C-alpha positions in Angstrom: 23.1 -64.3 64.4 23.6 -65.6 60.9 26.3 -68.1 60.0 27.8 -65.6 57.6 28.4 -63.1 60.4 29.9 -65.8 62.6 32.3 -66.9 59.9 33.8 -63.4 59.3 37.2 -62.8 60.7 38.0 -60.2 63.3 39.7 -57.9 60.7 36.7 -58.2 58.4 34.4 -57.2 61.2 36.6 -54.2 62.0 36.7 -53.2 58.4 32.9 -53.4 58.1 32.5 -50.7 60.8 31.8 -47.3 59.3 33.0 -44.4 61.4 31.3 -41.0 61.1 33.1 -38.6 58.7 35.7 -36.3 60.2 35.7 -32.5 60.2 37.8 -32.4 57.0 35.4 -34.8 55.2 32.4 -32.8 56.3 34.0 -29.6 55.1 34.8 -31.1 51.7 31.2 -32.4 51.5 29.9 -28.9 52.3 32.1 -27.2 49.8 30.9 -29.5 47.0 27.3 -28.2 47.5 26.4 -25.6 44.8 24.4 -23.3 47.2 27.5 -22.8 49.3 29.3 -21.4 46.2 26.4 -19.1 45.5 26.6 -17.6 48.9 30.4 -17.4 48.7 30.0 -15.6 45.3 27.6 -13.1 46.8 30.1 -12.2 49.6 32.9 -12.0 47.1 30.9 -9.7 44.8 30.1 -7.4 47.8 33.8 -7.3 48.8 34.9 -6.5 45.2 32.3 -3.6 45.0 33.6 -2.2 48.3 37.2 -2.4 47.2 36.5 -0.8 43.8 34.2 2.0 45.0 36.6 2.9 47.8 39.7 2.7 45.5 41.5 0.6 48.0 44.6 0.3 45.8 45.3 4.0 46.6 46.5 5.6 49.9 43.5 7.5 51.2 43.7 11.3 51.5 43.0 11.7 55.2 43.5 15.4 55.9 40.5 17.6 56.4 39.7 21.2 57.2 40.3 22.0 60.8 43.0 19.3 61.4 45.7 20.7 63.7 49.2 19.4 62.8 51.1 18.5 66.0 54.4 19.4 64.2 55.5 21.2 61.0 54.5 19.3 57.9 57.2 19.0 55.2 56.9 17.6 51.7 57.5 13.9 51.4 58.1 13.9 47.7 59.1 16.6 45.2 56.2 18.2 43.5 55.3 21.4 41.7 52.3 23.5 42.5 51.1 26.3 40.2 51.5 29.8 41.8 48.1 31.2 41.2 49.0 34.8 42.0 52.1 34.9 39.7 50.3 32.9 37.0 47.4 35.4 37.1 49.8 38.3 36.9 51.4 36.8 33.9 48.0 36.3 32.3 47.0 39.8 33.0 50.2 41.2 31.5 49.6 39.1 28.4 46.0 40.3 28.1 47.3 43.9 28.3 49.6 43.4 25.4 47.0 42.0 23.1 46.1 44.4 20.2 42.4 45.1 19.9 40.2 44.6 16.8 38.3 47.4 15.1 36.0 47.1 12.1 36.2 50.0 9.5 33.1 51.5 7.9 34.0 53.6 4.8 30.4 54.7 4.0 30.5 57.8 6.3 33.5 59.1 4.4 31.7 58.8 1.1 28.7 60.5 2.5 30.9 63.3 3.8 32.3 63.9 0.2 28.8 64.0 -1.2 27.6 66.4 1.4 30.6 68.7 0.6 29.7 68.8 -3.1 26.0 69.5 -2.3 27.0 72.5 -0.1 29.4 73.8 -2.7 26.8 73.5 -5.5 24.5 75.8 -3.5 27.3 78.4 -3.1 28.6 78.3 -6.6 25.1 78.8 -8.2 25.2 82.4 -7.1 26.8 84.8 -9.8 28.3 87.0 -7.0 28.6 87.1 -3.3 25.8 89.7 -3.0 23.4 87.5 -5.0 23.6 84.5 -2.6 20.2 83.1 -1.8 19.2 82.4 1.8 20.0 78.7 1.4 23.2 79.5 -0.3 24.1 81.9 2.6 23.5 79.1 5.1 25.8 76.9 3.1 28.4 79.7 2.8 28.3 80.2 6.6 29.7 76.6 6.9 32.7 77.5 4.8 33.5 81.0 5.9 33.5 82.0 9.6 35.2 85.4 9.3 38.1 86.8 11.3 38.7 90.4 12.6 42.4 90.1 12.0 41.9 88.9 8.4 43.5 90.9 5.5 41.7 92.4 2.5 42.1 89.1 0.5 40.5 87.1 3.3 37.1 88.9 3.4 33.9 87.1 2.6 33.6 88.5 -0.9 37.3 87.9 -1.7 37.0 84.3 -0.4 33.9 83.8 -2.4 35.7 85.1 -5.5 38.6 82.8 -4.9 36.3 79.7 -4.7 34.4 80.8 -7.8 37.7 81.2 -9.7 39.1 77.9 -8.5 36.1 75.9 -9.6 35.2 78.0 -12.7 36.3 75.2 -15.0 35.1 72.4 -12.8 31.4 72.9 -13.1 30.6 69.2 -12.0 33.2 69.4 -9.2 34.8 66.2 -10.5 38.3 67.5 -10.0 37.3 68.5 -6.4 35.9 65.0 -5.8 39.1 63.4 -7.1 41.3 65.6 -5.0 39.3 64.9 -1.9 39.1 61.2 -2.6 42.9 61.0 -3.0 43.4 63.1 0.2 41.1 60.9 2.2 42.4 57.6 0.8 44.3 56.7 4.0 41.1 57.1 6.0 39.4 54.6 3.7 42.2 52.1 4.5 42.7 52.6 8.2 39.5 54.4 9.4 39.1 57.2 12.0 38.2 57.4 15.7 38.3 60.1 18.3 39.6 58.0 21.2 40.2 54.3 21.9 37.1 52.4 23.1 38.9 49.5 24.6 40.3 49.8 28.2 42.3 46.5 28.2 45.0 45.8 25.7 47.7 47.6 23.7 47.1 51.3 23.4 49.7 52.1 20.7 48.3 50.0 17.8 45.0 48.4 16.7 44.1 45.8 14.2 41.7 47.1 11.6 39.7 45.1 9.0 37.0 46.2 6.5 33.5 45.9 7.8 32.6 43.0 5.5 36.1 41.4 5.2 37.1 40.1 8.7 40.1 38.3 7.3 41.7 41.4 5.8 43.5 42.7 8.9 46.2 45.3 9.0 48.1 46.6 12.0 47.6 50.4 12.3 49.3 52.8 14.8 46.7 54.6 16.8 48.2 58.1 15.9 47.2 57.5 12.3 43.5 57.0 13.0 42.9 59.6 15.7 40.7 62.4 14.2 42.7 65.1 16.0 45.9 64.1 14.1 44.2 63.0 11.0 42.4 66.3 10.5 45.8 68.1 10.3 47.2 65.6 7.8 44.0 65.9 5.8 44.3 69.7 5.4 47.9 69.3 4.2 47.0 66.6 1.7 44.1 68.6 0.3 46.3 71.6 -0.3 48.8 69.4 -2.2 46.1 67.7 -4.2 44.5 71.1 -5.1 47.8 72.3 -6.5 47.9 69.3 -8.7 44.2 69.4 -9.8 43.8 73.2 -10.1 46.4 75.5 -11.7 45.1 78.7 -10.4 46.8 81.1 -8.0 43.9 81.3 -5.6 43.4 77.5 -5.2 45.3 77.4 -1.9 42.7 79.6 -0.4 39.9 77.3 -1.6 41.9 74.3 -0.5 42.1 75.7 3.0 38.4 76.4 3.2 37.5 73.0 1.9 40.1 71.4 4.2 38.7 73.2 7.3 35.2 72.2 6.4 36.2 68.5 6.1 38.4 68.5 9.1 35.6 69.8 11.3 33.3 67.0 10.1 35.5 63.9 10.0 33.3 61.0 11.1 34.2 58.1 13.3 34.4 55.0 11.1 36.1 52.5 13.4 33.9 50.3 15.7 35.4 48.3 18.5 35.0 44.6 18.1 34.7 43.6 21.7 33.9 39.9 21.2 36.8 39.3 18.8 39.2 41.3 21.0 38.2 39.5 24.2 38.6 36.1 22.4 42.1 37.1 21.4 42.9 38.2 24.9 41.5 35.0 26.3 43.5 32.8 23.9 46.6 34.8 24.7 46.0 34.4 28.5 45.3 30.7 28.1 48.5 30.2 26.3 50.5 31.5 29.2 52.0 28.5 31.1 51.5 28.2 34.8 54.2 29.6 37.0 55.2 26.7 39.2 56.6 26.6 42.7 58.7 23.5 43.5 58.4 21.8 46.9 61.4 19.7 47.9 61.1 16.6 50.2 62.2 17.2 53.8 63.0 20.9 53.2 59.8 22.8 52.1 57.2 23.3 54.7 53.5 22.7 53.7 51.7 23.5 56.9 52.9 24.9 60.3 52.3 23.1 63.6 49.5 24.0 65.9 47.3 25.8 63.4 44.1 24.3 61.8 44.4 23.5 58.2 42.8 25.9 55.8 42.0 25.6 52.1 45.5 26.7 51.0 47.2 24.0 53.1 44.7 21.4 52.0 45.4 22.2 48.3 49.1 21.8 48.9 48.6 18.5 50.7 46.3 17.3 47.9 49.0 18.1 45.3 51.6 16.3 47.4 49.2 13.3 47.7 48.8 13.2 43.9 52.5 13.3 43.5 52.9 10.5 46.0 50.3 8.4 44.2 52.2 8.9 41.0 55.5 7.7 42.5 54.0 4.5 43.9 54.6 1.2 42.0 52.0 -1.3 40.9 53.2 -3.7 43.6 52.3 -1.1 46.3 48.8 -0.8 45.0 48.4 -4.6 44.8 49.7 -5.1 48.3 47.3 -2.4 49.7 44.4 -4.0 47.9 45.3 -7.4 49.4 45.5 -5.8 52.8 42.1 -4.3 52.6 40.7 -7.5 51.2 42.1 -9.3 54.2 40.5 -6.8 56.5 37.1 -7.4 54.9 37.7 -11.1 55.0 38.3 -11.0 58.8 35.2 -8.9 59.3 33.2 -11.4 57.2 34.5 -14.3 59.3 33.7 -12.5 62.6 30.1 -11.4 61.6 29.4 -14.6 59.7 30.4 -16.9 62.6 28.2 -15.0 65.0 25.3 -15.1 62.6 25.6 -18.8 61.7 26.5 -20.2 65.2 24.7 -17.8 67.5 22.2 -15.5 66.0 20.2 -17.0 63.0 21.9 -19.2 60.4 18.9 -18.6 58.0 20.4 -15.1 57.3 23.3 -16.9 55.6 21.6 -20.0 54.3 18.8 -18.0 52.7 20.2 -16.4 49.5 17.6 -13.6 49.5 18.3 -12.6 53.2 22.0 -12.8 52.7 21.7 -10.6 49.6 19.8 -7.9 51.5 22.3 -7.9 54.4 25.3 -7.6 52.1 23.6 -4.9 50.0 23.0 -2.9 53.2 26.6 -3.1 54.2 27.9 -2.3 50.7 25.6 0.7 50.3 26.5 2.1 53.7 30.2 1.8 53.1 30.0 3.3 49.6 27.8 6.2 50.8 30.2 6.8 53.7 33.2 6.9 51.3 31.6 9.5 49.1 30.2 11.5 52.0 33.6 11.6 53.7 34.9 14.2 51.2 36.3 17.3 52.9 33.5 19.5 51.6 30.9 17.4 53.4 32.6 15.4 56.2 29.2 13.6 56.5 30.1 9.9 56.7 28.1 9.7 59.9 24.8 10.2 58.0 25.0 6.9 56.1 26.2 5.1 59.2 23.3 6.3 61.3 20.8 5.4 58.6 22.4 2.0 58.2 22.4 1.4 62.0 18.7 2.2 62.3 17.9 0.1 59.3 19.9 -2.9 60.7 18.2 -2.6 64.1 14.8 -2.5 62.5 15.6 -5.4 60.2 17.7 -7.7 62.4 17.5 -6.5 66.0 19.9 -4.8 68.4 22.3 -7.7 68.9 23.2 -8.3 65.3 23.0 -4.6 64.4 25.6 -3.8 67.1 28.1 -6.3 65.7 27.5 -5.5 62.0 27.6 -1.7 62.4 30.6 -1.8 64.7 32.4 -3.8 61.9 31.1 -1.3 59.3 32.3 1.7 61.4 35.8 0.1 61.7 35.9 -0.6 57.9 34.8 2.9 57.1 37.4 4.4 59.4 40.2 2.4 57.7 38.9 2.9 54.2 38.8 6.7 54.4 42.1 6.9 56.2 41.0 8.2 59.6 42.3 7.3 63.0 41.2 6.1 66.4 39.4 9.4 67.6 37.2 9.2 64.4 36.4 5.6 65.0 35.3 6.4 68.6 33.1 9.2 67.3 31.6 7.1 64.5 31.0 4.2 66.9 29.3 6.5 69.4 26.9 7.9 66.8 26.1 4.5 65.4 25.8 2.4 68.6 23.9 5.1 70.5 21.2 5.0 67.8 21.1 1.2 68.0 20.8 1.2 71.8 18.3 4.0 72.0 16.1 2.5 69.3 13.3 0.6 70.9 9.7 0.3 69.7 8.8 2.8 67.0 5.2 3.6 67.9 5.1 7.2 66.8 6.3 9.2 63.8 8.5 11.4 66.0 10.2 8.5 67.7 13.2 8.4 65.2 13.7 12.2 65.6 13.7 11.8 69.4 16.3 9.0 69.0 18.3 11.2 66.7 18.3 14.0 69.2 19.6 11.8 71.9 22.2 10.2 69.7 23.2 13.7 68.5 23.9 14.8 72.1 26.0 11.6 72.7 27.9 12.2 69.5 28.6 15.9 70.3 29.8 15.0 73.8 32.0 12.3 72.4 33.6 14.7 69.9 34.6 17.1 72.6 35.8 14.4 75.0 37.8 12.5 72.5 39.2 15.7 71.0 40.4 16.9 74.4 42.0 13.6 75.1 43.7 13.3 71.7 44.3 17.1 71.3 42.7 17.0 68.0 39.5 18.0 66.1 37.4 15.5 64.2 39.0 14.3 61.0 42.6 14.4 62.2 44.0 12.1 59.6 46.8 10.5 61.6 47.4 9.3 65.2 48.2 12.1 67.6 50.4 11.4 70.6 51.9 14.8 71.2 48.9 16.8 72.6 51.1 19.0 74.7 52.6 20.6 71.7 49.2 21.4 70.4 48.1 22.9 73.7 51.2 25.1 73.8 51.0 26.3 70.2 47.2 26.5 69.7 46.0 26.9 73.2 43.2 24.9 75.0 40.7 27.7 74.4 41.2 27.7 70.6 41.1 23.9 70.6 37.8 24.0 72.4 36.4 26.4 69.8 37.4 24.0 67.0 36.0 21.0 69.0 32.7 22.9 69.6 32.3 23.5 65.9 33.0 19.8 65.2 30.6 18.7 67.8 27.8 20.9 66.6 28.4 19.7 63.0 28.5 16.0 64.0 25.4 16.3 66.2 23.5 18.1 63.4 24.4 15.3 60.9 23.1 12.6 63.3 19.8 14.6 63.7 19.6 15.0 59.9 20.1 11.3 59.4 17.3 10.4 61.8 14.9 12.8 60.0 15.9 11.2 56.7 15.2 7.8 58.2 11.7 8.8 59.1 10.9 9.1 55.4 12.9 6.0 54.5 11.2 3.7 57.1 8.4 2.5 54.9 10.8 1.4 52.2 13.0 -0.3 54.8 10.0 -2.3 56.0 9.1 -3.3 52.5 12.6 -4.2 51.4 13.6 -6.2 54.5 10.1 -7.5 55.0 9.8 -6.4 58.6 7.2 -4.5 60.6 7.6 -1.7 63.1 4.9 -0.8 65.5 3.8 2.0 63.2 3.1 -0.5 60.3 1.5 -3.0 62.8 -0.8 -0.3 64.1 -1.9 0.5 60.6 -2.3 -3.2 59.8 -4.4 -3.8 62.9 -7.0 -1.2 62.0 -10.5 -2.7 62.3 -11.3 -1.2 58.9 -8.9 -3.6 57.1 -10.9 -5.4 54.4 -10.1 -8.9 55.7 -11.1 -8.0 59.3 -14.3 -6.4 58.0 -15.2 -9.6 56.0 -14.4 -11.7 59.1 -16.7 -9.6 61.3 -19.5 -9.9 58.7 -19.2 -13.5 57.7 -17.9 -15.1 60.8 -18.8 -12.9 63.8 -18.0 -15.6 66.3 -14.6 -16.1 64.9 -14.0 -12.3 64.9 -15.0 -12.1 68.6 -12.7 -15.1 69.4 -9.8 -13.3 67.5 -10.3 -10.1 69.5 -10.2 -12.0 72.8 -7.2 -14.0 71.7 -5.4 -10.8 70.7 -6.1 -9.2 74.1 -4.8 -12.1 76.2 -1.9 -13.0 73.9 -0.5 -9.4 73.9 -0.3 -9.4 77.6 1.3 -12.8 77.7 3.9 -11.9 75.1 4.8 -8.7 76.9 5.3 -10.7 80.1 8.2 -12.7 78.6 9.7 -9.7 76.7 8.2 -10.6 73.3 6.6 -8.2 70.8 3.1 -8.0 72.2 1.8 -5.7 69.5 3.0 -8.2 66.8 1.1 -11.0 68.6 -2.0 -8.8 68.9 -2.1 -8.0 65.2 -1.3 -11.6 64.3 -4.2 -12.8 66.5 -6.6 -10.6 64.5 -5.7 -12.5 61.3 -4.9 -16.0 62.6 -8.3 -17.4 61.8 -9.3 -15.5 58.6 -9.4 -18.8 56.7 -12.7 -19.5 58.5 -14.3 -16.9 56.2 -14.9 -19.5 53.5 -16.8 -22.0 55.7 -17.8 -20.2 58.9 -20.7 -22.6 59.7 -18.4 -25.5 60.2 -16.8 -23.9 63.3 -18.7 -24.0 66.6 -18.3 -20.3 67.5 -20.3 -19.3 64.4 -23.1 -21.9 64.7 -25.0 -20.3 67.5 -27.9 -22.6 68.3 -28.2 -23.9 64.8 -27.5 -27.4 63.4 -24.0 -28.8 63.5 -22.7 -29.2 59.9 -20.4 -32.0 61.0 -23.2 -34.3 62.0 -23.5 -35.4 58.3 -19.8 -35.8 57.8 -17.3 -38.5 58.6 -14.7 -37.5 61.2 -11.9 -37.6 58.7 -13.8 -35.3 56.3 -14.7 -33.0 59.2 -11.0 -32.9 60.1 -10.1 -31.9 56.6 -12.6 -29.1 56.7 -11.3 -27.9 60.1 -7.6 -27.9 59.2 -8.3 -26.4 55.8 -8.8 -23.0 57.4 -5.0 -22.8 57.9 -4.1 -23.1 54.3 -7.1 -21.0 53.2 -6.0 -18.3 55.6 -2.4 -18.3 54.3 -3.6 -18.1 50.7 -6.0 -15.3 51.6 -3.3 -13.4 53.4 -0.9 -13.7 50.5 -3.6 -12.5 48.1 -4.1 -9.4 50.2 -0.3 -8.9 50.5 -0.1 -9.3 54.3 3.4 -9.3 55.6 5.3 -12.6 56.2 4.9 -12.6 60.0 1.2 -12.5 59.7 1.3 -15.5 57.3 3.6 -17.3 59.7 1.1 -16.8 62.6 -1.7 -18.2 60.4 0.4 -21.3 59.5 1.9 -21.9 62.9 -0.9 -21.1 65.4 -2.0 -24.8 65.4 1.4 -26.3 64.7 1.0 -30.0 64.2 -1.5 -30.4 67.0 -4.2 -33.1 67.0 -7.8 -32.4 66.2 -8.8 -34.3 69.3 -12.6 -34.3 69.0 -12.8 -35.9 65.6 -9.9 -38.2 66.4 -11.7 -39.6 69.4 -14.9 -39.8 67.4 -13.1 -41.7 64.7 -11.6 -44.1 67.2 -15.0 -44.7 68.8 -16.6 -45.5 65.4 -13.7 -47.8 64.5 -14.1 -49.7 67.8 -17.8 -50.1 67.0 -17.2 -51.1 63.5 -16.8 -54.8 62.7 -13.6 -54.2 60.7 -12.0 -52.3 63.6 -9.7 -50.4 61.3 -6.8 -48.8 63.0 -7.1 -45.0 63.2 -3.7 -43.1 62.9 -3.4 -39.7 64.6 -1.3 -38.5 61.7 -4.5 -38.2 59.7 -6.0 -35.9 62.3 -3.1 -33.5 62.8 -2.7 -30.0 61.4 0.0 -29.7 58.7 2.2 -27.3 60.6 4.8 -26.0 60.8 5.3 -25.8 64.5 5.7 -22.3 66.1 9.2 -21.0 65.2 9.2 -17.9 67.4 8.2 -16.9 70.9 5.3 -14.9 69.6 3.9 -17.8 67.6 4.1 -20.1 70.6 2.3 -17.5 72.7 -0.4 -17.2 70.1 -0.9 -21.0 69.9 -1.3 -21.3 73.6 -3.6 -18.2 73.8 -5.8 -19.5 71.0 -6.1 -22.9 72.7 -7.0 -21.7 76.2 -9.4 -19.0 74.9 -11.4 -21.6 72.9 -11.3 -24.1 75.8 -12.4 -21.6 78.4 -15.7 -21.1 76.6 -16.6 -24.7 77.6 -16.3 -24.0 81.3 -19.6 -24.0 83.0 -18.4 -22.1 86.1 -15.1 -20.4 85.1 -13.6 -19.9 88.5 -10.0 -18.9 88.9 -9.0 -22.4 90.0 -10.7 -24.0 87.0 -9.2 -21.5 84.6 -5.8 -22.2 86.1 -6.3 -25.9 85.8 -7.4 -25.6 82.2 -4.4 -23.4 81.3 -2.0 -25.9 83.0 -3.6 -28.8 81.2 -3.4 -27.2 77.7 0.1 -25.9 78.2 1.4 -29.3 79.4 -0.3 -31.0 76.5 1.3 -28.6 73.9 4.7 -29.0 75.7 4.7 -32.8 75.8 3.5 -32.9 72.2 6.7 -31.0 71.2 4.9 -28.0 69.8 7.3 -25.5 71.4 10.5 -27.3 70.3 11.3 -24.9 67.5 10.1 -21.7 69.2 12.9 -21.2 71.7 10.4 -20.9 74.5 11.9 -21.9 77.9 10.1 -23.4 80.8 10.5 -20.3 82.8 9.0 -18.2 80.0 6.2 -20.8 79.6 5.4 -20.4 83.3 5.1 -16.6 82.9 2.9 -17.1 79.9 0.6 -19.4 81.9 0.4 -16.9 84.8 -0.5 -14.1 82.4 -3.2 -16.1 80.6 -4.8 -17.1 83.9 -4.8 -13.5 85.0 -6.3 -12.3 81.7 -9.0 -15.0 81.6 -9.9 -14.5 85.2 -10.4 -10.8 84.5 -12.7 -11.7 81.5 -14.8 -14.2 83.5 -14.8 -12.5 86.8 -17.9 -12.8 89.0 -20.4 -9.9 89.0 -22.5 -8.6 91.9 -26.1 -9.8 91.8 -28.5 -7.0 92.8 -31.7 -7.7 94.8 -34.6 -8.7 92.5 -32.2 -9.4 89.5 -33.1 -12.7 87.8 -30.5 -15.0 86.5 -30.0 -14.5 82.8 
C-alpha cells in the first residue's frame, strides 16, 4: 500500500468510493442516447397516424344494421331531417307547373301559300269551267267538293265563275298572296300544332321561339296554336282580308273556298324542345327547398325498442349524430383525443414491456424491425376502421390477416399479445362494445392458436375454416347472452326486454345471419392471406415451411454447384441435415429450418474444396505444404465465403445465420495442436495463442443453430470411427457436446441442459441407424 493511500483521511477514502448509478441516473443516461429518441419518434408517428385516420376527436358512430334497441330511442339533440316523400312531391308539383319550350318553323306556312297559288294558276288558266284541262280539274277538285243541298249559286260552274271574277284583275295573285299572308301572320309568330307533345309540365301555355332565335321567347296560350281552333280563326280572317283586297260582290265565295283549302292543309310548325324543357323542369325542381321534419330532444322517437334497425332508422341516427358532432365544443374533441392517445400509450407500454423484458428486445432496439411491427399494427387498425362501415361490417378481415401475419413473423406468443391489444383498440376506436370485442378476439386468437406449420397451400384455408366455425359459434353464444346481434353499438343489460319484444326465435334468426356473415369474412381473410403469404415472408424476412421446401430443392443453383465441385461436402451436408432435423424436432425446434440450413451451411467450401478432407479422397493433402496458421485461415474462410455467396444469391437471413454460426467461435483443434507441437520443437518456442485458431463466430443464437453446430461436429467426427458401435458413437457425441458446452458455444442460444440431453439422444440414435451393422452372407468377402 502506498504512503499516499495511507495518508488519506477517512472522509477522503469514503468520498473516493464511486457507487453505481441509480435507476434515475440510468434512465437519464438512456434518454440522452439518440437512438432511443428515434424509436420513440417511430412510436409517436404510428400513434398519430392511428389517431388521425380513425378521427379520434369525434364520437364514433356505433349503430349498424340489425342492432336491436333494448328501449325506444329518442333524439338527444334537436335536428332537422329532410322529408324525402314531401320534398319529392313538392318537386314533382313544381315540374308540372313548368311551361314547355317549342321551336317555331315558318317555312311550311310559306310553302303552303306557294302551293295555293300554283293550284289556283292551274284553275284560272281555263277560259270557262267546261274548258278545264285534266290537271286543272284535279286542282279544281281540291277547291270544290260539291254539296247536294247547295243552291244554284253554289254549283261548280257558278263557283268557278265567282273565283274567275274575283281574281280577274289579280292576274299574278299578288292581292291574294297579301291577303293570305296577313291572315296567316299570327301563325308565323306563334306557330301551329295539332296536340301537345309534352306530357309533363303546364298544359295551358307554351313558350315559343323562332327556330334560329332561341332567345326570342314568347308565352303563347295553347288555344292559339292548336290547328283545330286556328283553322276557324284563319277562315274568318281570310274573309275579312278578301273584303279589303277585292271589291267584288262574289269575293266572299272565293274567300270561303280558299279558306277551306288552307284550313284543311295547315301544317304543324311547332317542334317540342325536350332538352330545353327538361332542363327548365330540373332547374325548377332543384330550386325547391327541402321539406324538413324537426326532431326534438327527449320527445321525438327515432327507433322503436325490440326491432332491428333498418336503413331509415340508421339515416335518422346518422343525422342525429351529425347534429351532435356539430354541437360539441373544441374542448370535447381535445379531451377525447387525449383519452384515445392515453389508451394507445397504455397498450404501447404493455406490449413494449413484454417484448423488451420477456420476448426479444431486438424487436425494439432494431429500428427496421420496430418499423415493420408498428407498420403492421397501423395498417391493421386503419383497415379495420375503414372496413367497419355499416355497408361492409368487415373489420374482422384485416384483423385475421394481421393475426396470421404476426404469427408467421413473430410467433404465437407475441402475436397473441399484440393482436389482443389491436382487437381492443379497434373495438374502442369504432365505438363497439364487449360482445363485439369477444367476437373479434375469438376470430383473431383462434387463427393464431390454430396456425401451426404451413407446409401446404391449403393450410391457411383449413385454418380459416376452423376459425370461421369458432367465430360463428361465438357470435351466436355472445348474442344470446347479451340479447344482441353483432354490432350492437352500446352495452346491453336488459336482454329480457328484447326477448319479450322481439322473441328468442327472431333473435336467433338475426344471430344466425350475423354468424354466417362473420364466418364467411374469416374464411375470405384466410383465402386472401394465401396470396399475401409470399409478400409477408419477404417484407418480414421470415420463412414458412412452404418457402423452406422450395429453398431446399436439390435443383437450387448453389446446391448443384456444391454437388459438382465438392461432392464430399455435399454428402456431408445431406447427412447433417438428416440427423439435425430429427434432433431439432426432439426439442420442439423447427426441424425443417435446420434441415434446409444444413444444406447450405458449408457452401463456402465451393471455392477451395480440395483443402477439406471429405473432398480429398485418397489424393494428396493440400495442407502438407502450408503452415498451421495459414491452413487455419483457409479452413475458417469458408464461413465468410459461404455468407458472401449466400447474400449474392439472395438467400434468406436465417440461412446466412446458420452459415455464420454453425462453427461459432470453436477452436480448429488439429492445426492448433500442430502449431503447438512445432512451437515446442522450435528453438524460439513462441507462444501459440488459441485466439488465432478460432472461428470468428458469432456463437449460435438460436436453438436451431446450436443443434446444427452439434450435428455438424458429431457427423464429421463419426467418420473417423474405425468400428462405429453404438457405445463408441454415444461416447463421441457426449465428448463433443461437453466440449461445446464447456467452451461456452451454447451460451447465447437458449439451449437448456435438458434440451441438450434430448439432442444427444437423438444424434446417437440417428448415427447408430446410419452405421448399423449389416448381416454377412456366407461366401461374402470383406469389402
